[in-house]
NUZADREN-61224 format. One record per residue (C-alpha): x, y, z; residue in three letters; residue number from 1. Coordinates in steps of 0.001 Angstrom, whole numbers. Layout:
N
<marse <X; Y; Z>; 'ALA'; NUM>
...
This chain:
264
<marse <52431; -5030; 23898>; 'MET'; 1>
<marse <49443; -5771; 22268>; 'GLU'; 2>
<marse <47798; -3941; 20248>; 'ARG'; 3>
<marse <43494; -3606; 20351>; 'SER'; 4>
<marse <41626; -3426; 17207>; 'LEU'; 5>
<marse <39681; -380; 16532>; 'PRO'; 6>
<marse <35798; -1878; 16789>; 'GLU'; 7>
<marse <34212; -2412; 14198>; 'THR'; 8>
<marse <30635; -717; 13890>; 'ARG'; 9>
<marse <27521; -2628; 11993>; 'THR'; 10>
<marse <25265; -1339; 9026>; 'PRO'; 11>
<marse <22590; -913; 11742>; 'TRP'; 12>
<marse <24659; 556; 14197>; 'GLN'; 13>
<marse <25727; 2953; 11819>; 'VAL'; 14>
<marse <22254; 3783; 10573>; 'LEU'; 15>
<marse <21193; 4170; 14519>; 'SER'; 16>
<marse <23643; 6528; 14990>; 'ASP'; 17>
<marse <23028; 8542; 11812>; 'VAL'; 18>
<marse <19251; 8619; 12471>; 'VAL'; 19>
<marse <19823; 9944; 16236>; 'ALA'; 20>
<marse <22123; 12513; 14476>; 'ALA'; 21>
<marse <19634; 13622; 11876>; 'LEU'; 22>
<marse <16976; 13656; 14578>; 'PHE'; 23>
<marse <18435; 16341; 16764>; 'VAL'; 24>
<marse <19190; 17883; 14619>; 'ARG'; 25>
<marse <15496; 18056; 12279>; 'GLU'; 26>
<marse <14225; 18927; 16243>; 'LEU'; 27>
<marse <16425; 21837; 16088>; 'LYS'; 28>
<marse <16076; 23371; 13127>; 'THR'; 29>
<marse <11813; 22693; 13485>; 'ARG'; 30>
<marse <11445; 23787; 17034>; 'PHE'; 31>
<marse <14619; 25725; 17957>; 'GLY'; 32>
<marse <14475; 28938; 16299>; 'ALA'; 33>
<marse <11720; 29774; 19177>; 'SER'; 34>
<marse <11620; 29588; 22586>; 'LYS'; 35>
<marse <7891; 28506; 22069>; 'LEU'; 36>
<marse <8235; 26231; 18678>; 'GLY'; 37>
<marse <7781; 23407; 21335>; 'TYR'; 38>
<marse <4366; 25049; 21568>; 'PHE'; 39>
<marse <3069; 25804; 18274>; 'TRP'; 40>
<marse <3033; 21893; 17018>; 'MET'; 41>
<marse <108; 22267; 20150>; 'LEU'; 42>
<marse <-1379; 25078; 18365>; 'ALA'; 43>
<marse <-2590; 24006; 15161>; 'GLU'; 44>
<marse <-4874; 21167; 16260>; 'PRO'; 45>
<marse <-5695; 23213; 19179>; 'VAL'; 46>
<marse <-7239; 25772; 17402>; 'ALA'; 47>
<marse <-8530; 23803; 14864>; 'MET'; 48>
<marse <-10237; 22217; 17804>; 'VAL'; 49>
<marse <-11891; 25695; 18877>; 'LEU'; 50>
<marse <-12890; 26742; 15877>; 'VAL'; 51>
<marse <-14941; 24425; 14924>; 'PHE'; 52>
<marse <-16245; 23791; 18375>; 'SER'; 53>
<marse <-17596; 27925; 18694>; 'ALA'; 54>
<marse <-19096; 26646; 14690>; 'MET'; 55>
<marse <-21364; 24075; 16215>; 'PHE'; 56>
<marse <-22168; 25287; 19047>; 'THR'; 57>
<marse <-23947; 28604; 17517>; 'LEU'; 58>
<marse <-25206; 25966; 15556>; 'LEU'; 59>
<marse <-26637; 24416; 18729>; 'GLY'; 60>
<marse <-24734; 21320; 18758>; 'ARG'; 61>
<marse <-23344; 19681; 21604>; 'GLN'; 62>
<marse <-22706; 15876; 20572>; 'VAL'; 63>
<marse <-22058; 14494; 17050>; 'LEU'; 64>
<marse <-23327; 10435; 16535>; 'VAL'; 65>
<marse <-23197; 10678; 20465>; 'GLY'; 66>
<marse <-19764; 12303; 21456>; 'ALA'; 67>
<marse <-19180; 15248; 22478>; 'GLU'; 68>
<marse <-17797; 18107; 20133>; 'ILE'; 69>
<marse <-14405; 18195; 21072>; 'PRO'; 70>
<marse <-13591; 14510; 21187>; 'LEU'; 71>
<marse <-14799; 13807; 18156>; 'PHE'; 72>
<marse <-13003; 16757; 16143>; 'LEU'; 73>
<marse <-10066; 15537; 18027>; 'LEU'; 74>
<marse <-9953; 12156; 16907>; 'THR'; 75>
<marse <-10661; 13104; 13054>; 'GLY'; 76>
<marse <-8047; 16053; 12564>; 'ILE'; 77>
<marse <-5311; 15208; 14650>; 'LEU'; 78>
<marse <-4881; 11535; 12414>; 'PRO'; 79>
<marse <-5256; 13654; 9236>; 'TYR'; 80>
<marse <-2669; 16147; 10980>; 'LEU'; 81>
<marse <-182; 12590; 11003>; 'LEU'; 82>
<marse <-1417; 11947; 7477>; 'PHE'; 83>
<marse <-717; 15576; 5522>; 'THR'; 84>
<marse <2816; 15579; 7677>; 'LYS'; 85>
<marse <4261; 12470; 6964>; 'LEU'; 86>
<marse <3367; 13151; 3583>; 'ILE'; 87>
<marse <4723; 16844; 3222>; 'SER'; 88>
<marse <8137; 15784; 4772>; 'SER'; 89>
<marse <8923; 12815; 4021>; 'LEU'; 90>
<marse <8199; 13986; 390>; 'THR'; 91>
<marse <11414; 16439; 755>; 'THR'; 92>
<marse <13576; 14326; 3548>; 'ALA'; 93>
<marse <16070; 13581; 648>; 'VAL'; 94>
<marse <16012; 17035; -1879>; 'GLN'; 95>
<marse <16754; 18620; 2386>; 'SER'; 96>
<marse <19620; 15912; 3335>; 'ASN'; 97>
<marse <21624; 15694; -509>; 'LYS'; 98>
<marse <24078; 18319; 1408>; 'ALA'; 99>
<marse <24595; 15105; 3720>; 'LEU'; 100>
<marse <25114; 11920; 1424>; 'PHE'; 101>
<marse <29497; 13269; 903>; 'VAL'; 102>
<marse <29000; 11252; 4206>; 'TYR'; 103>
<marse <29346; 7683; 3389>; 'SER'; 104>
<marse <28342; 6979; 7041>; 'GLN'; 105>
<marse <24674; 8897; 5736>; 'VAL'; 106>
<marse <22444; 6709; 3789>; 'THR'; 107>
<marse <19297; 8092; 1618>; 'PRO'; 108>
<marse <16947; 5761; 4089>; 'ILE'; 109>
<marse <18291; 7807; 7421>; 'ALA'; 110>
<marse <15965; 11636; 7019>; 'PRO'; 111>
<marse <12878; 9209; 5521>; 'ILE'; 112>
<marse <13395; 7184; 9003>; 'ILE'; 113>
<marse <14026; 10417; 11059>; 'THR'; 114>
<marse <11561; 12249; 9581>; 'ARG'; 115>
<marse <9503; 9512; 9944>; 'PHE'; 116>
<marse <9820; 9120; 13615>; 'LEU'; 117>
<marse <9822; 12888; 14459>; 'ILE'; 118>
<marse <6106; 12922; 13316>; 'GLU'; 119>
<marse <4954; 10034; 14793>; 'VAL'; 120>
<marse <6562; 10882; 18136>; 'ALA'; 121>
<marse <4900; 14821; 17750>; 'VAL'; 122>
<marse <1726; 13305; 17081>; 'PHE'; 123>
<marse <1529; 11053; 19995>; 'SER'; 124>
<marse <2778; 13120; 21860>; 'LEU'; 125>
<marse <138; 16225; 20746>; 'THR'; 126>
<marse <-1949; 13857; 21016>; 'TYR'; 127>
<marse <-1827; 12400; 25150>; 'VAL'; 128>
<marse <-1082; 15914; 25814>; 'ALA'; 129>
<marse <-4210; 17481; 24483>; 'LEU'; 130>
<marse <-6349; 14882; 26053>; 'LEU'; 131>
<marse <-4723; 14818; 29394>; 'LEU'; 132>
<marse <-5979; 18420; 29095>; 'ILE'; 133>
<marse <-9170; 17655; 27632>; 'LEU'; 134>
<marse <-9827; 14824; 31095>; 'MET'; 135>
<marse <-8765; 17920; 33645>; 'TRP'; 136>
<marse <-11423; 19993; 31301>; 'ALA'; 137>
<marse <-13785; 17197; 32205>; 'GLY'; 138>
<marse <-14108; 14787; 29455>; 'PHE'; 139>
<marse <-14170; 10912; 29221>; 'GLN'; 140>
<marse <-11452; 10531; 27608>; 'VAL'; 141>
<marse <-10574; 6566; 27784>; 'VAL'; 142>
<marse <-11374; 4753; 24320>; 'PRO'; 143>
<marse <-13709; 1962; 24157>; 'SER'; 144>
<marse <-11201; 319; 22549>; 'ASP'; 145>
<marse <-7550; 1295; 23824>; 'PRO'; 146>
<marse <-5937; -1632; 21599>; 'LEU'; 147>
<marse <-7949; -973; 18128>; 'PHE'; 148>
<marse <-7725; 2649; 18940>; 'PHE'; 149>
<marse <-3758; 2333; 18401>; 'ILE'; 150>
<marse <-3820; -421; 16014>; 'ALA'; 151>
<marse <-5921; 2404; 13930>; 'VAL'; 152>
<marse <-3550; 4897; 14103>; 'ASN'; 153>
<marse <-602; 2889; 13419>; 'CYS'; 154>
<marse <-2635; 2284; 10237>; 'LEU'; 155>
<marse <-2620; 6067; 9255>; 'VAL'; 156>
<marse <1438; 6069; 10379>; 'MET'; 157>
<marse <2233; 2856; 7784>; 'ALA'; 158>
<marse <-206; 4603; 4663>; 'LEU'; 159>
<marse <923; 8510; 5580>; 'GLY'; 160>
<marse <4479; 6452; 5246>; 'LEU'; 161>
<marse <4125; 4333; 2200>; 'GLY'; 162>
<marse <2394; 7690; 453>; 'PHE'; 163>
<marse <6044; 9505; 1869>; 'GLY'; 164>
<marse <8407; 7042; 484>; 'LEU'; 165>
<marse <6565; 6607; -3449>; 'VAL'; 166>
<marse <6672; 10381; -3661>; 'LEU'; 167>
<marse <10093; 11048; -2441>; 'CYS'; 168>
<marse <11109; 9061; -5150>; 'ALA'; 169>
<marse <8867; 10894; -7420>; 'ALA'; 170>
<marse <9794; 14169; -6990>; 'GLN'; 171>
<marse <13412; 13061; -7464>; 'GLU'; 172>
<marse <11927; 13176; -11548>; 'HIS'; 173>
<marse <9512; 15367; -11240>; 'TRP'; 174>
<marse <10337; 18605; -8908>; 'GLN'; 175>
<marse <6327; 20016; -8570>; 'ASP'; 176>
<marse <5140; 16717; -7300>; 'VAL'; 177>
<marse <4890; 17787; -3543>; 'GLY'; 178>
<marse <2972; 21682; -5343>; 'LYS'; 179>
<marse <340; 18669; -6693>; 'LEU'; 180>
<marse <295; 17010; -3358>; 'VAL'; 181>
<marse <-535; 19930; -2066>; 'GLY'; 182>
<marse <-4020; 20408; -4054>; 'ILE'; 183>
<marse <-4946; 17659; -3497>; 'ILE'; 184>
<marse <-4455; 17568; -420>; 'MET'; 185>
<marse <-6659; 20671; 436>; 'GLN'; 186>
<marse <-9600; 18979; -608>; 'PRO'; 187>
<marse <-8572; 16254; 1328>; 'MET'; 188>
<marse <-10045; 18155; 4714>; 'PHE'; 189>
<marse <-13665; 18856; 3346>; 'PHE'; 190>
<marse <-13349; 14551; 2068>; 'LEU'; 191>
<marse <-12298; 12741; 5697>; 'SER'; 192>
<marse <-14632; 13312; 8238>; 'GLY'; 193>
<marse <-12763; 16190; 9837>; 'ILE'; 194>
<marse <-16484; 17530; 11517>; 'PHE'; 195>
<marse <-18980; 14638; 10353>; 'TYR'; 196>
<marse <-19325; 11209; 10258>; 'ALA'; 197>
<marse <-20715; 8870; 8065>; 'MET'; 198>
<marse <-23979; 7760; 9469>; 'SER'; 199>
<marse <-25058; 12048; 9314>; 'MET'; 200>
<marse <-24389; 11082; 5534>; 'ILE'; 201>
<marse <-26985; 9394; 3278>; 'PRO'; 202>
<marse <-26238; 6019; 2580>; 'LYS'; 203>
<marse <-26860; 6705; -1632>; 'GLN'; 204>
<marse <-23773; 8766; -1982>; 'TYR'; 205>
<marse <-21178; 6892; 235>; 'TRP'; 206>
<marse <-20067; 4899; -2803>; 'TYR'; 207>
<marse <-19051; 8546; -4041>; 'LEU'; 208>
<marse <-16077; 8565; -819>; 'MET'; 209>
<marse <-15523; 5063; -533>; 'GLN'; 210>
<marse <-11505; 5338; -2205>; 'TRP'; 211>
<marse <-10657; 7847; 651>; 'ASN'; 212>
<marse <-8513; 5473; 3148>; 'PRO'; 213>
<marse <-8618; 8237; 5235>; 'LEU'; 214>
<marse <-12040; 8674; 5610>; 'LEU'; 215>
<marse <-12466; 5084; 7003>; 'HIS'; 216>
<marse <-9566; 5406; 9096>; 'LEU'; 217>
<marse <-11602; 8302; 10279>; 'ASN'; 218>
<marse <-14979; 5875; 11225>; 'GLU'; 219>
<marse <-12440; 2932; 12717>; 'LEU'; 220>
<marse <-10851; 5316; 15363>; 'SER'; 221>
<marse <-13922; 7043; 16383>; 'ARG'; 222>
<marse <-15260; 3338; 16007>; 'SER'; 223>
<marse <-12362; 2350; 19008>; 'ALA'; 224>
<marse <-13092; 6042; 20391>; 'PHE'; 225>
<marse <-16607; 6115; 21062>; 'PHE'; 226>
<marse <-18694; 3195; 22614>; 'GLN'; 227>
<marse <-21787; 5375; 21415>; 'SER'; 228>
<marse <-20912; 4791; 17475>; 'TYR'; 229>
<marse <-20657; 1527; 15174>; 'SER'; 230>
<marse <-19730; 2961; 11680>; 'SER'; 231>
<marse <-21206; 842; 9168>; 'GLU'; 232>
<marse <-19205; 2751; 6650>; 'PHE'; 233>
<marse <-15379; 1717; 7571>; 'ALA'; 234>
<marse <-13590; -773; 5622>; 'ASN'; 235>
<marse <-10035; -1902; 7491>; 'TRP'; 236>
<marse <-8777; -4199; 4526>; 'VAL'; 237>
<marse <-8536; -1509; 1926>; 'PHE'; 238>
<marse <-6512; 640; 3854>; 'PRO'; 239>
<marse <-4437; -1872; 5016>; 'LEU'; 240>
<marse <-4521; -3517; 2051>; 'PHE'; 241>
<marse <-3232; 360; 136>; 'LEU'; 242>
<marse <-466; 610; 3253>; 'ALA'; 243>
<marse <906; -2653; 2517>; 'LEU'; 244>
<marse <761; -1989; -1469>; 'ILE'; 245>
<marse <2524; 1433; -965>; 'LEU'; 246>
<marse <5391; 414; 1522>; 'ASN'; 247>
<marse <6538; -2577; -643>; 'VAL'; 248>
<marse <6342; -472; -4191>; 'VAL'; 249>
<marse <7592; 2435; -2180>; 'GLY'; 250>
<marse <10692; 711; -1078>; 'LEU'; 251>
<marse <11456; -178; -4319>; 'MET'; 252>
<marse <11779; 2711; -5161>; 'LEU'; 253>
<marse <13890; 4334; -3342>; 'PHE'; 254>
<marse <16460; 1135; -3945>; 'ARG'; 255>
<marse <16355; 1534; -7772>; 'ILE'; 256>
<marse <16472; 5916; -7539>; 'ASN'; 257>
<marse <18889; 5107; -4697>; 'ARG'; 258>
<marse <22256; 6133; -6628>; 'ASP'; 259>
<marse <20258; 9080; -8326>; 'LYS'; 260>
<marse <19086; 10433; -4142>; 'PHE'; 261>
<marse <22828; 10359; -4234>; 'ILE'; 262>
<marse <24861; 11364; -7444>; 'ALA'; 263>
<marse <22329; 14456; -7845>; 'SER'; 264>
């Protein structure tokens, strides 16, 4: 009787199985501790939209640049949250999973892929859920240019991935990178156009903010979502070029530090 040889898996199959296992593990760690775990992913953006909407209502504003306040805020808050969560999650991805590297199947890139997929999935589900809630409340939630709107949000993901890769490699040499990022991201909340549009800022001051890629992306997001708004400030070439550079540099640094990730 002929003995069957054990099936050999390709590296891609091994990686996909590892990512799937880490995906389930990360979900249980993040949301499994509480029965309301999955509810909290909606709580943060909802709370921010409600608070800022109430502030604008008290100021007597119902619309900004022709857009209803809740939708205007949502299209700025969610890209910002995705960007910041990608950076913070990917920066610590390798450090948090070093114990798993004793298994030869688990490579340092696997936690990066896993956390990226989780953040994108949470962002997408949150965006859809909140738009459905606003549609139920009577708002017009269909983007003016859906394909461009999706492309802009994909660019936010790529930018967050690039920064995350670079910072993950940097943290291997300097443990306080995460703290520095937290300090930098706090003023970014006010500089990224979350609760204002650049058309509300005098043009002579635009040069002070043109190096913020997230501001460009928020402006592009609103231009794609609202037919009434077209940004003169936004430039898609700058964030696209920056995302490409960061991802290439990040992957190079990741490759250079691969042995250090496993050994340390």
